[in-house]
N, C-alpha and C positions, 0 to 999 in steps of 0.2 A: 405442653400443647400436643394434641393428637397429630399424627402424621397423615391426617386427612384434611382436606380443605374444600371449600365450596367451589364448584364450577361456576365462574362468573356469569355464564350465559344460560345455564339450565337450572342452577340451584342444587343440583345433585352433588354429593360428596365424591371427590376424586382422590385416590391415594397419591400422595406426593412422593416423588423420587428424584434422584440426582439428575441434574441437567434438564429438568422439565421446562424451566424458563430460560430463554436465550435473549441476550442483549448484545448489541454491537454498536460501538461509538467512539468518541474521543476521550481516552483516559487522561485525566489530569491529576497530579499530586497536589492536593490542597495544602497550602502552607499558611497557617493562621497564627497571628501574633498581635499583641496590643502595641500600638505605636502612638506617637504624639502628633500634634498639628505641624510641628517642624518637619517631621518625616513626610507627611502628606504634601506640604508645600514644596519640599525639596524635589519631589517627583511629579509635581503638578497634578495632584489627585484631589478629588472632591470627597467629603466625608462619607457620602452614601451614593456610590456609583458603580457601574460595571463597564470596564473597557478592555480592549485588546492591547497587549503590551507592544510598545514601540521600542526603538533602539535606546531611547533615553531612560527606559525602565530596566535595562539589563542589570544595572548595579543594585536595583531594588531587591531583586531576588537574592543577590549575594549578601546584602545587608540584613534582610529580614530573618534569614536562617541563623544569624549570629545572636539574635535576641534571646533573652531568657523566656522560658515557657513557650517555646514554639510547638505547635501541634500539627501533626501530619495526618491527613485522611485520604482515602482513595476517593477521588472525585471525578467530575465530568458528568454531564446531564444523564446519559444512559446508565453509566456505572453507578451513579447515586441511586437511580430508580431501582435497579435490580438488587442493589445492596440493601435498600430499605425493605424491599419485598422479602429478601432472605431474613432480615431482622424480624419482620412481622411473623414469618412462618416458623422461625427458630430451628425446628428439626424437620426432616433431616438436613444436615449441612450440604452445601453445594447443590441446592435445588436450582440456583441461578448460575448460568454460564455467562462469561463476558469475553468478547473479542475486541481488540483495539491495538494500537501501535505505541510502543515506548522506545526509549533509547537504552543502550547498554551503558548505564551510568549509575551513580549513587542514588539519585532520585528514583530511577527505575527499580532499583532493589528495594527501596523503602515502599514504593507503590505496590510491588508484589507482596511484600510482607503485610501491608495494611489490607489488601484485598483478601489475603489468606486469613487474617484475623477476623474479617467480616464474614468468613465462611463462603465467599463467592469463588466459584471455580473459574478463575481468570486465566485465559490462554492468550498471552500477548505476542504480537509480532514484534521482535526486537531487531533494531537496526542501528547502524553507526552514523548515519548521515546527520540526524538531528537529535538534540537532547530530549529527555522525557518532558512532556508537557506539564506545565505547572500553573497554579492559580493562587496568587497571593491574596490573602484576606487580611487587610490592614484595618484593625479594629480601634476605633476611637469612641469611647463611651458607649452609646447605644447604636452607633453607626458602623457600617462595614463597607469599606471600599475594596472592590474586587478588580484585580489585574490579571488577566489570563494570557498565557503564552502557549499557544497550541503546539508549536514545535513538532515533535515526533508524531503527535496525533494526526497531523496532516499527511503522514507518510505511509498510511496503511495500503498494502498491495494485495488485491484479491487473489492474483495468481500465486503469490508467495505465502499466503496464509489460509484464506477461506477455502481455496480449491484443494488444499492438501487433504488426502483421504482421512487422516486421523481427526482433523478439525471438522470436516464435513460430517463425519459420523456424529459429532456432538450436536451439530445443527439438526440432524435427522432425529436425534433422541428427544428434542424439545417438543412441547405441546403448545406453548405460547411464546410469541416472539414480540419483543419491544425494541424499537429503534427511534431515537430522537431525530428530528429533522436536521439538526446540526450536521449529521454524518453525510447528508446529501452534498455538502461542500468538499467531502474527502473521497468517498468511494460509492457513488450512486449505483454502479454496476454490482457491487456487493449486496446492496440493499435489495435490488431487483431479484438477484438470484435467490436470496433467502425468502423474499416475499412470494415468489412464484412457487417455491417448494411448499410453503405454508398453504397457499391457495390450492395447489394440486392435491395435497394430502388432507384438505379440509381441517386444517389447524388454524389457530387464532393468531393473526398478525396485527400488531398495534403500532401506531406511529403518533408522534407529537409534532405539531407545527413549529414548536420551539421558539421562533422569533419572527417578527414581521419581515425581516430582510430575506428569510428563506422563501416566502411566497413571492416577494418582489424580484429577487435576483436569481433564484434557483427554481423558478416555476416549472420549467421544462422537465428536469429530473423528478421534481415532486409529483407532477401529473403522470409520469411514467409508472410511479409506484402506487398512486392512488387507487387504481382498479383492484389492487390486492389488499387494501387496508380494510380490516374488519372493525377495528375500533380506532377512532381518531380523537386525539386530545388537543386542546389548545386553550388559550385565554381569550378574553373579549377583543383585545387589540389585534392578536394574531388572526382571529376569526374575521374581523372587519377588513384587514389587509387582504386576506385570502379571498374574501367576497369581492373586493374591489378588483383584484387581479383577474378573477374569473368572470367579471361582468354580471354579478348577481343583481345589481341595482337595488340593494336593500341594505340598511344598517341595523335591522332588527336581528339580534343574535339568535333568537329562536328560529326565525325564518332562514337565516344563514345555515343553521344546523340542519334544518330539513332539506334545503337544497344540496348541502354537502352529502347528506345521507343518500340522496337520490342520484349522485354522480355514477357513471358506469362502474360496474363491479364484475370481476371475473368469476368469483365463487358465489353463485346465486343461492347456494344452500343456506347461507347465513347472511342476514341483512346487516348492513353497516350500522354501527352505533357511533354517534358523535357526542362528545362530551366537551362543553365549553365552560370553563370557570370564569367568574367575574369578580375576583377579589372577595370582598366582604359581602357582595350581593349573591343572589341565587345562581346556582350552577344549572345550566341548561343541558339536558341529555335527551337524545332520541332513543326510543325503545320501540321496536317493531314499527308500526305505521303511526305511532303516536309520539309525542314528545312530552317530557316531564320536566318540571322545574322543582328542584330540591331546595328546602329551607337551609340557608347557609349556616344557621346556628345549630342545626341538628346533625350536621355532618362532622362528627368527631369520633 
């Protein structure tokens, strides 16, 4: 693959370089293993579900790593996104930078290794208070039950990591920024600092609504970041919740996208693009003053 890629907003080719894409979020070590129904029942899990770990799940993580054929992956919403971007680009390596918090432990060492294998330039804030965040993927047949323990991911400290000169230099090197809304629950002040930099320097800042509860319970920090967002992603459920919280008084996804596009924006040189997926149905995207609906079957 050529070390040039298309500029998503202009269509022009742009030479790719290290640290061009910046992501910051909740790093999790994904631990995947095939289990049986007895295992699910023991920990009160459904075959196809996504939950946050409780005290009763502590032993689950200890047991699942003892299983045969355990797979480890560098995970977490934002880290997954920049990892996939790096995989799509292939060369050069370390186009993607990632910041997040891990523990000084065995899982943290595995996570660092897996990020390195994915050619992501991960710079973690390492601390001793909490263990590295994990996500157990308990596979039964075609189903996958996910149990996430954020742990250290919740401990990111702006002043102890993002504000350090060497780390901020990596932020400044980037041309495109992507942060999932989940990180609003951890360090909204870090997101605002990065978003302001992107806006001031006319660089592209992208965000994902991530989950309905972000708009419901973290609306204030979300709306502090929104004026700096150039590209906003979400699905139909997240879009509907966002619209309800902002009083848009419509459940039409295309109309919600248009109203979201027209929310106040700091950098007026670039109009906001809003992309709402709808599962197997058409994806709605706003482009300039128009909106387009893409054929779901053609987007592969």
